[in-house]
N, C-alpha and C positions, 0 to 999 in steps of 0.2 A: 504494500500500500504506500502510495506517495505521500509526501508531506501535506500536499493540498487536500487529498482525500481524507487523511487522518484528521486534519484540522476541521473539515466540514463535519465529519462524523461526530467528533467530540463536542463541538459547539452546538450542533443541532440536536444532539441527544439531551442536552440541558441548555435551553435558550438563555439562561442567565449569563452564560459565558459570552464574552465579546468575541466577535469574529474579526480580529485585527491582526493579520499575519505580520511577521517581521519583514522589514524592507528587503532583506536578502532572499526571501523565499521565491520571489517572482522575477529574479534577475533574467532568467531565460525568457520570460514573457516579454519584458522590455526589450531584450535583444532581438527577439523575433519581430516585434513591432517596428524596431529601428530598421531591420533588414527589409521588411515589407515596404516601409516608407521610401527607402532608397530605391527599391525596385520600381515603385510607382513613379518616382521622380525620373529614373532613367527611361522608363517606358513612355512617359509623357513627353520627354525631350525628343525621343526618337520619332514619335508620332507627329510632333510639331514640325520637326525638320522635314519629314516626308510631305506633310501638307503644304508647307511653304514652297518646296521644290515643285510640287504638282501645280500649284497656283501660278508660279512664275513661268513654267513651261507652257501652260495654257494661254497665259497672257501674250507670251512671245509668238506662239503659233498663230493666235487670232490676229495679232497685229500684222504679221507677215501676210496673212491672207486678205485682210480687208483694210488695214491701216486705220481701223475705227478706234476711237478713244475707249479704252477699257480701264476700269477702276478695279484694282485688286483689293480684296477684303482680307484683312489679317484674321486668323482664327483667334477667338476670344477664349480666355481661361478664367475660371472663377478664382478669386484670391484665396490663399490658404489662411486658416485661422491663425491669429496672432498667438505666439508663445508668451505667456504672461510672466511677470516677475513677482516674487514674494519677498517682502522686506521685513525682517524681525524688528519688533519694537522693544525698546528697553523699558521694562516695568520694574526694574530692581530685582532684588533677590526673590527667588521662587520659580515655580513652574506652572504653566497654564494648563488647566484641565478641561474647561468648557467655557462657553461664552453665549451671550444673547445680546441682541441689538434693539435699540429703540431710538426715536428721534433725539432723545436727550443724551445719547452716547452708547458706547459698547460696555457691557457689564461682563467682566472677566473673573472667573473663579480661579484662584491660585492656590497652590500647595507649597508647604515648606518655606514660608509660613502660610497657614490657611487664611485666605483673605478673599474678599469680594472687592474688586477694583473697578471704578468707573473711568473710562478713557474717552477723551473728546474725539469726535470724528473730524473736527475742524483742523486740529493741529497735532493729534495723537498724544497729547499730554495727559497725565493722570489728574483727574478732577478731584476724586476723593477715594478713600479706601477704608474698609472696616474689617476687623477680624471675624471669621466665621467659627462657630463652635465645633465644627467637624470638617472632614474632607468632603468637598462638594463633588458629586458625580454628574450633576446636570443643572442647567439653568433655563428659565423661560421668562421672557419679558412680556408684560401686559401694558402696552402703551396707553390704552384707553383709561385704565385705572391707575396708571403710574406706579406699577408694581414690578418687581423682579423676584421670581420664585427660585429657590434652590432646593435640591433634594440630595440626600445621602442615604444609600442603601447598604445594608449588611445582609448576609445570607449564611445558611448552614449548607453543608454538602448534601446533595440529594441521595436518597437511599437507592439501592439497586432496583427497587420496584417502581421508581418514579419514571414518568414519561414526559415528552416535550409538551403534551397537552395538559397533564396534571402532575407537575413536578412536586416532589415532597419538600416543600419549602417552609422553613420557620424563620424567614427573614423579616426585616422591618425597614421602614423608610422614615427618616426624619426630614421634615419639611419646614422651611422658613420663608416668610414673605417680607421683602424689604421695600421701603419707599424709594423710588428712583431719585427723588429730589434730595434726600438726606442720607439714604442707606440705613435708616432706622428700621428695626424689626417691628413689623405690625402684627405678626402672628407666628406661632410655632406649634407643631403637632407631630404626632407619630402615627403611621399607618402600618398595621401588622402584615406586611407583605413586601416582596422585593419588587422595585420599580425598574422597568426597562427604559421607558421614555415618558415624557409629559408634555402637555401643551396648555397654554393660558389663553382664556377668552373672556373678556368683560368681567374680570374680577374672580373668575373660577379657575381652578387648576384641575386638569383632567389627567389621570394617571393610568398608564398601561402597565399592568403588573402580572406577576406569575399567578395571582389568584383571581384576576378579572379586571374590569374597567371601573375606576372610581372617579368621583368628582368631589373636589374640596371647595366648599363655598363659604365665604365669610358672612356672618349674620349682622343685623343692624346693631345688636348690643355688643359687638366686638368679638363674640365667640366665633368658632369655626366648626362647621359640620362636615362629616365625611360620609358619602353615600356610595355603596357598591351597586352598580347598575348591571354589570354583566359578569357571569361566572365562567371560569376557565381561563387559561393563559391568554393574555392579550399582549402582543409584543410592540405594537406601534399605535400612535395616536397623533392626529393633526387637527388644528383648529381652522375652520373656514369662516372668516369674518364676513365674506361677501354674502353667503347664504345662511349665516348664523347656525352652523351645524358643526358637529364633530365627526371625523372619520377615524375609524380604527380597523385594524386588521385582525382577523381571527382564522384559525385553521379550520378547514372544511374537509369532509371526506369525499365530496363530489369530484369526479375526474376533471382535470384541466387539460387544455390543449397541449399535447406533447408529454412525453414521459419524464417524470422527475421523482427520483427516489426520496427527495427531501419533503414531499408532501405538497399541499396547495393551501393558499389562503384566499379569503374573500374580503373585500373592503366593505365595511358596514357604515351606514349613515345614521346618525342619531341627532334628534332635534335638541339644540342646546337649552331650550326653555322647558319643554315637556319631558325630556329625557327618554322619549320613545324612539325605537328603531324604526326608521321610515324608508329605508332602502338597503339593498344588498347587491353588490356587484358580482360579476362572473368570477368563477374560480381562476386564480393565477398560479402557475406552476413554480412558485418560489417559496423560500422560507427566510426567516429573519429579515422581514421586510421593513422598509421605511417609506413614509408617505410625505409628499411635498405638494402644497397648494400655492399656486402663484396666480393671482386674480381668480379666474374661474377655470384654470387649467390644473388638472390633477395628474401627478406622476407617482408611480409606485415602483420601487426597485427592491431587489432582494438577491438571494443566493439560490442556485439551482445546479442540476447535473445535466450531462448530455448536451443536446443542442437547443434546449429550451431557452427562451428569451430571459434576460435579466432585468429589463426595463420596460415599463408599460405606461402608455398614455391613456387616461380615462376621460370619458365624456363627463362634463361637470353636472349634468342633470340626471343621466341614466346610470352612471358609473360603469358603463360598458366600455370595452377597449376600443381605441381608435387606431387606424392605420396611419401613423405619422412618419413621414420621411425624415431622415436625419439620423445622426449617430450610426451610420452604416459601416461597412467593412473598411472603407477607405479613410475613416476618421482616425486620428492618432490616439483615441482613448480605447485602451484594451480593457474590456469588462472582466476577463478572467472568470473565476467562479461566481462572481456576483457584482453588485453595485449598491451604492448608498446615495440617497438624494436629500438635499436640504433646500428650502424655499428662500429665494431672495425677494427684494421688493418688486422687481420686474423680470428677473431671470431665474432659471433653474440651475442649481449646482449639482453636478454628478461626480461622485468619486468612484473610481475603478476599484473593484475588489481584487484585481489581479496585479495591481501595482500601486504606486502612489500618484497616479495621474488624476488630475482634477479638471473638470470642464465647466465652462459657462455656456449655458444652452438656452436657445429661444424656447420659451415654454409652449408656444403655439405650434411651431413648425418642427421642433426638435433639431434645428440647425445649430451646429457648433460655432460659437462666437469667439471664444478664447480658451486656451488650455494651459495648464501648468504641469510640469513633469513630476514634481515631488512635493505635493501638499496633502497632508493627511486628513485635515478636517477635525472637528466640525467647522462649518462655514456659516457666516451670517453676513447680511448686507442690507444697506439702504441705498437709495439712489446716489451714485457717485462715490460710495465707499464700501469696501468689502474686506472681511477679516477671516482668518482661519487660525485654529489652535493646532499647531503642527510641531512635532519634536519638542514639546515642552515650552514653546514660545508662542507669543501672539504675533502672527504675520499680517501685515497689510498687503493686500493684493492689488496689483495694477489693474486698471480697467481701461480697455481700448475699444474703440469703435462702438458696435452695438451692444457690447457687454456693459450695461449701465448700472449693474448692482441690484 
């Protein structure tokens, strides 16, 4: 069994494990991608030379026969996506673990020491920082309510009888809410389950956990209530501010298009007010999925086996898959065993699961706008500014052309 196969088996047997391979594991993937790009360049050059010679010969022959004025048209070629730059920012001692972004700045969770740091998008300076009571695993910003949420999860080892659908989990998640204006703590609570991901919408925090889907809602009197809405392992959750709904992924037994030994998931739609499930998408042949919503465009990425796709574009109303051109075989992004997506303000961020390649993508067409060779993520952006937590640092990403952030 190869390193890649072993990694997939171990992490998907217990979805609490992160699927983040070491940078050296996919050196051969990057080398093959480089070789393919070189072949494409040589082939394109050869075809261009042939076309130019043919056009010139035709012009000369026609001129000799009729001496008519002939205009030669040069063959056009679409420009290649820009290779972006990542510039590490100096935030002092510590290592970046996660980040969230709002109009008021970038909120960066740091370790050693454990801190929450607010960074200005205008000049990349530190606006303020505060100590956190624990190591932060994830952050979510709520611009409407002026909150930034942090969560820290702990877990016990699953027993031999546990499955990916129902892991034997005795974990817990500690949650804090901070005011974006002062970084003062407004609430703190503990949920008795392990959290994979979370999303904030209009004052509420939605948790995808090993025990189900939860919503944390502040009350008028300052207290906080936690409600479990869905039972069973939920790995991904995303907030849709346009349609005021929550999307989450859940494993299904229904067959999906294409064989995949890792199982299938379906995206579920839940009303953010009534908490009722109001829609279910078609099964997708992936596991350990992530969901990104940009305007009314929905993208789902995950890990799979064989020739099954790793990236899907869903219709905003029906949640059914769309046939979107883009991110094809000639693009420099190698998906490998899977992919991860994050939403930007106006673009989609796609991280390859087979390397450290990151792409800025048009969320409507799937066209590749800009790419980076070695950025790990997670990534967050507003218009004109983009950041990534990579190799323990906070990187500011260059934005070129149509990649607006």
